[in-house]
C-alpha atoms as one frame of an Amber mdcrd trajectory, in Angstrom:
protein
   0.000   0.000   0.000   2.791   2.317   0.856   4.358   1.755  -2.561   1.059
   2.620  -4.224   0.879   5.860  -2.244   4.435   6.692  -3.251   3.607   6.031
  -6.893   0.467   8.194  -6.674   2.435  10.988  -4.985   5.128  10.719  -7.657
   2.489  10.867 -10.392   0.907  13.918  -8.742   4.306  15.596  -8.450   5.004
  14.783 -12.094   1.657  16.292 -13.146   2.442  19.463 -11.177   5.932  19.609
 -12.661   4.499  19.143 -16.150   1.862  21.814 -15.532   4.506  24.212 -14.203
   6.724  23.479 -17.203   3.834  24.177 -19.582   3.079  27.449 -17.780   6.741
  28.485 -17.976   6.830  27.530 -21.665   3.698  29.582 -22.396   5.185  32.527
 -20.517   8.470  32.163 -22.412   6.597  32.096 -25.730   4.583  35.208 -24.773
   7.756  36.995 -23.696   9.495  36.020 -26.937   6.519  37.183 -29.010   6.441
  40.472 -27.128  10.180  40.972 -27.561   9.939  40.122 -31.264   7.064  42.565
 -31.722   9.121  45.271 -30.017  12.116  44.542 -32.268   9.868  44.756 -35.338
   8.369  48.055 -34.131  11.818  49.483 -33.369  13.173  48.440 -36.759  10.150
  49.886 -38.548  10.655  53.200 -36.761  14.374  53.159 -37.550  13.691  52.342
 -41.195  11.095  55.113 -41.421  13.649  57.598 -40.062  16.273  56.397 -42.534
  13.815  56.677 -45.426  12.850  60.186 -44.310  16.514  61.219 -44.170  17.239
  59.737 -47.602  14.129  61.400 -49.039  15.081  64.764 -47.552  18.601  64.473
 -48.970  17.256  63.527 -52.405  14.835  66.457 -52.360  17.607  68.849 -51.356
  19.804  67.564 -54.174  16.923  67.925 -56.634  16.267  71.494 -55.432  19.931
  72.432 -55.839  20.026  70.915 -59.317  16.799  72.696 -60.274  18.218  75.991
 -59.007  21.389  75.442 -61.044  19.338  74.675 -64.157  17.275  77.812 -63.533
  20.419  79.946 -63.232  21.873  78.487 -66.447  18.565  78.872 -68.300  18.213
  82.484 -67.151  21.767  83.261 -68.263  21.148  81.595 -71.638  17.895  83.519
 -72.076  19.606  86.811 -71.265  22.376  86.020 -73.751  19.871  85.171 -76.471
  17.822  88.316 -75.758  20.950  90.472 -75.882  21.944  88.859 -79.180  18.428
  89.322 -80.594  18.334  92.975 -79.530  21.682  93.529 -81.199  20.409  91.998
 -84.440  17.226  94.081 -84.296  19.320  97.210 -83.872  21.462  96.200 -86.865
  18.410  95.526 -89.025  16.783  98.823 -88.037  20.002 100.686 -88.816  20.258
  99.042 -92.261  16.620  99.755 -93.050  16.920 103.385 -91.988  20.142 103.731
 -93.982  18.509 102.258 -97.066  15.435 104.456 -96.691  17.399 107.615 -96.080
  20.262 106.987 -98.205
């Protein structure tokens, strides 16, 4: 009888140990899931910041390039207008000379 009681007590202890192990395993899984979710959230935030910085740098480069194109285009336009005005003056002078002279 005593052996049977010992076996029953051992079985009960084993059930408790198994239950405790399952509880610890569930807790470990929850902790791991929580930690993984935090890592994912942190990495998403970090990536978003990196993308924002890259985007800002690209926009700044594009603005500088657009400004440089604008400066060159304005200079080219001024040169062409000056050239055109000079030709108009020459044509007017020739016409007046031919009419008068």
